[in-house]
C-alpha positions in Angstrom: -20.0 -54.5 -9.3 -22.7 -52.3 -11.6 -25.1 -49.9 -10.5 -29.1 -50.8 -10.9 -30.5 -49.6 -14.0 -32.9 -46.6 -13.8 -36.0 -46.9 -14.4 -35.7 -45.1 -17.8 -32.7 -47.5 -18.7 -35.1 -50.2 -18.2 -38.0 -49.0 -20.0 -35.9 -47.8 -23.0 -32.7 -47.5 -22.9 -31.7 -50.7 -25.0 -33.9 -48.9 -27.8 -33.3 -45.0 -27.1 -29.8 -45.0 -24.9 -29.9 -41.1 -25.2 -33.3 -40.6 -24.1 -32.3 -42.5 -21.1 -29.8 -40.2 -20.4 -31.4 -37.4 -20.7 -34.1 -38.3 -18.7 -31.9 -39.4 -15.8 -29.5 -36.8 -16.1 -31.6 -33.6 -17.3 -35.0 -34.6 -16.4 -34.4 -35.9 -12.5 -31.4 -35.0 -12.2 -31.4 -31.3 -12.8 -35.3 -30.4 -13.4 -36.5 -32.0 -10.6 -33.9 -31.3 -8.1 -34.2 -27.4 -8.9 -35.0 -25.5 -5.7 -37.9 -23.5 -6.4 -40.8 -26.9 -5.9 -40.4 -29.8 -3.1 -40.4 -33.5 -4.9 -44.0 -33.5 -3.6 -45.3 -30.2 -5.6 -43.8 -31.4 -8.6 -45.2 -35.3 -8.3 -48.9 -33.1 -7.7 -48.2 -31.1 -10.6 -46.6 -34.0 -13.0 -49.5 -36.4 -12.1 -52.4 -33.4 -12.7 -50.5 -33.1 -16.1 -50.4 -36.7 -17.0 -54.4 -36.8 -16.3 -55.3 -33.8 -18.1 -53.1 -34.6 -21.1 -54.2 -38.6 -21.2 -50.9 -39.8 -20.8 -51.8 -43.4 -19.5 -48.1 -45.0 -19.8 -46.5 -42.7 -17.6 -49.1 -42.2 -15.1 -48.6 -45.8 -13.1 -44.7 -44.6 -12.4 -45.4 -40.9 -11.4 -48.7 -42.2 -9.2 -46.1 -44.4 -7.2 -43.3 -41.5 -7.5 -46.2 -39.3 -6.1 -47.0 -41.6 -3.0 -43.0 -42.2 -2.4 -42.9 -38.0 -2.2 -45.5 -37.8 0.3 -48.3 -37.4 -1.5 -51.5 -39.2 -0.3 -53.5 -41.5 -1.7 -56.7 -39.1 -0.6 -55.3 -36.1 -2.2 -54.4 -38.3 -5.6 -58.0 -39.6 -5.6 -59.3 -35.9 -5.0 -57.0 -34.4 -7.7 -58.5 -36.8 -10.3 -61.9 -36.0 -8.7 -60.9 -32.2 -9.8 -59.9 -32.7 -12.7 -62.7 -34.4 -14.3 -64.3 -31.0 -14.6 -61.4 -29.2 -15.7 -59.7 -32.2 -18.1 -62.3 -34.3 -19.1 -64.9 -37.1 -17.6 -63.0 -39.6 -20.0 -59.7 -38.7 -18.7 -60.2 -38.7 -15.2 -62.8 -41.8 -15.5 -59.5 -43.6 -17.3 -57.4 -42.3 -14.7 -59.7 -43.7 -11.4 -59.0 -47.4 -13.1 -54.9 -46.6 -13.1 -54.9 -45.3 -9.6 -56.9 -48.4 -8.6 -54.3 -50.6 -9.9 -51.5 -48.8 -9.0 -53.1 -48.6 -5.3 -53.9 -52.3 -5.6 -50.2 -53.1 -6.8 -48.8 -51.0 -4.0 -50.7 -53.0 -1.2 -50.2 -56.5 -2.6 -48.2 -58.9 -0.7 -44.2 -59.0 -2.1 -42.9 -62.8 -2.4 
């Protein structure tokens, strides 16, 4: 029986299999596993960077990963508020809408 495809394989493995492989092996296999920071801290840094850089496509995945890694919803919301003053109001305002949708998705009943 084959393994379930990773998020990277599902997202772009069909068109860019090497990028999916690098994402799985190097980014999440090596970088995210380094001992210098916890997965929780890495998630906080990553989400803050994505908000600040207006990287809206990657934000939902990393918000869900941050919650799985122990970051609370309150901390994520507070981070976005804080970033409004450093990354800009439009970035924070857009991030709030994405955060709202992610929280709603997580709260939605599963079939």
